[in-house]
N, C-alpha and C positions, 0 to 999 in steps of 0.2 A: 211463596214469597210473603214475608211479613213486614210490618212497618215498625220502626223503632224511633222513639222520641229522642231527639238530640238538641243540644243547646249550642247554637252557633257561637264561635269564639269571637267573631268580629262584632261585638255589641258593647254599647256604653249605656249603663243604667244610672240615671240621674234622679235621686230621691230628694225632693225639695219642698219647702213651704216656708214662707217668712214668718209664720206663727209658730212659736215654740210650744212644746207639750202636746203635739198632735199625733205622735207615733212615728216620727221619721227614723229615729235610731232603731226602734223595734222593727220597722219595716226593712231597714237596711240590713240588719243582722239576718232577718229571714231570707232576703234575697241572696246574701252571701252564703248562707247555709244551703240554699237550694242549688246555687251554682256549684258549690263544693261537692254536694251529693251527686250532681250530674257529671262530675269529673272535670269541671272547669273552674277551679277556685279563682276568684277575681283578684285583680289588682285594685286595691281600695284607696280612695282619696277622701279625706274629710276636710271640709271647709268650715271651721268652727273654732271658737276659743276653747270649748270643752274637748276632752279627748275620750269621750264615752265610747265611740266606735272603736278607736284604737285599743282601748282597754279591754273591750269585749272580744275583738277578733285577734288581737295580738299580731305577731308577724310584722311585715313591712308595710304598715299603713302610713301613707303620706298625709300629714296633717298640715293644713295651711291655716294658720291662726289669723283671726281678724283683728284689725286695729283701725277702726273708723276714724278716730281723731287724727292719726298719722296720715291716713289717706286723704283727709280733707286738707291737711297742711301741704301735702305733696302728692297730687293726683298720679304722678308717674310711679309712685310706689305700688299702686294697684296693679299695673302691668307687671312690675317686678315680682309682686307677691304671688300672682297666679302663674307665672312662667313655668315653675316646676310641674304644674298640672299638665301642661301641654307636652312636656318632655316625658312624663310618666305614661301618658296615653300612647305616645309614639313607641315607646319601648315595649309596652305591654301588648298592644293589639295583635301582633303576629301569633301569639300563643295563648293569651288570656283575655277574657272579657274585663271591662273596667266598671267599677262601681264608685259613684261619687255621691257623698252625703253632703248636701248644702245646708248649713245651719241656719237658724232663725236670723233674719236680718241680712243674710248674705246673698239672697236670690237676685236682688236688683244689681248689686255690684258684680256678681258672677255673670249675669246676663249682659251687662255693659261691656265687660271684658271680652266675653265670647263674641260679641258683635264687633268689637274693635279689632280683634285679631282674626276675624272671620274663621272661627272654629269650625263652622259648617263645611268650609272648603277643605280643611284638613281631614275631617271625618270622611268626606266623600272620596278624597284621594286615597285614603287608607282602607276604604271599603267598610267603614264602621256604621252600623245602624244605631242611632241614639233613641233612647226611651226616656221620656219625662214622666216621673211617677210622683204624684202629689196627693198626700193624705189630708183628710179634713175630719173634723168632729161635727156633730149636729149642733153647731153653735155659730151664731152670726159672724163674729169676727174671724173665726177659723175658716169659714166658707168664703168670706170676702178675700182673705189672704190667699186661699187656694186658687181662686179665680185670677187674682192679680199675678200670682207666681206663674201660672200657666201662660198668661198673656205675655209677660216679660220674656220668659224662656223660649216660648214658641217663636217670637220675633227674632231672637238670636239664633235659634236652631229650627228653621222652618220645616226641615225634613224629618224631625223627630216624631215618633209615635207617642201619643198622649194617653195617660192612664189616671183616672180619678179613683182614689182609694177611700172608702167611707170607713172611718174608725168608729166602731160601735161601742166603744168604751162607755160613753155617756148616753147611749140610746141611738135609735134609728132616726134618720132624717125624715123618713116616710111617716113616722108617728107624730111629727110636729104639726101643730095646728097650722092650717093654710095661711093664717094671718100672723103667725109668729114671726119674730125677727129672723130666725133661722130660715124659715120657708121663704120669706121675702128676699133674704140674701141669696138663697139658692137660685131663685128666679133671675136675679140680676147678674150674679157672678158665675154660676155653674151652668145654667141652661144653655148659654151660647156655646159651651164646649161639649155638651153631651153627645151630639152626633159625630163629633170629631175624636172622641176618646173612648177608651174601654173602661168599664167599671169593675172594680174589685171591692171586696169586703175584708176589713181587718176585724175579725171577731173579737169580742171581749173575752179576756181570760178571766175565769172566776176569781173573785177578790182574794188577794193574798197568795195565790198559787205561783205567780211569777215574781213577786216582789223580792223574795229572798235570793232567788237565782240571779235576778237582775243586779241586785246590790253586790253580788259576788262576781259580776262581770262574766256570767256564763253565756255560752252560745246555746241555742235551742238544741242543736245536735249533740252537745255535751250532756244536756239534761236527759235527753232520751236514752243515752247510753249509760247513764249512771246506774249502779246497783242500788238496791234498797238501802243497804248500809251506808253507802256514800251519800245518798239523798238525805237520810236521817242525820248524818253528821253535819252536812252543809246547812240544812234548814233548821235543825234543832227540834223538829217535829216528831211526834210519836210515829211508830211504824205505819199505821193505817193512814194517818193524815199525810205523811211524806209520800206515800204511794199515790194518794189521790192528787197531790200537787203535781207530781211528776206526770201522772196520767193526763191532767188538765193541759199541761204544757205540750205533751205529745199530741193530743187531739188538735190543739190549736195549730201546731206545726203541720200536721197532716192536711188540715184545711187550707193553709197557705200554699203548701207544695202543690196541692191539686189545682189551685187557681193559677199558679205560675206555670205548671205544665200545660194548662189549657191555653194560656195567652202568649207565652214567650217561646215555646218550643216549636220545632218543625218536625214533620214526619219524613224520614228518609227510608226508602225501600231497602230491605235487607234480604239477600238471597238465602 
């Protein structure tokens, strides 16, 4: 008898941070690719003015655009705006996991809505395990927003599993001086969650290797499957450099898939 890794279908992955530019979209695409490779392509929801995730993943991505000014004028619009989200979760959960990307500035509004409609009750009724995934950089404001995002979402979804993702694009938090603003912010805003959360690392992709692929709205799994000729045409790089860029992206994806396999999958015995 052997054990096989499987990804439970009844899962909701919520990628969020109220700070922009911390790697939410990058992380969301990686989670979507991992789920797709595992045979469970997710139903995707994006709460943002931008359509970056929809452009990258294509297909039937539900985009809930933000309109803070209108919401302040008519608070009831917040409930109406998020209603399609609940309908999508209900429709998807019997056969597909759900992936929600919460854009910068939307975490507080989403958490307020989730508490108002008691989203936790619905998830429990449908047998859905929720996962709150929050990326951060080794930078004080990014760390502060990560801690606040977890606090808000955890109150709305108390049964959710928590994950802190260190984006090492600008360096490692552990390399910061103990009296730096980033280290001080980590003590105040991240330390209270460390024992309650699982840590992941978002490695830095070598400079320039992902930029062209990202601007062309590529998925990681698309890049890995490209031929050298296709890579050269897309990037405009010479043969050697295009192969290096594709290899950098492939190695980055392997690192992320290994981490996802370790923390999200379950082992089921196979005869």
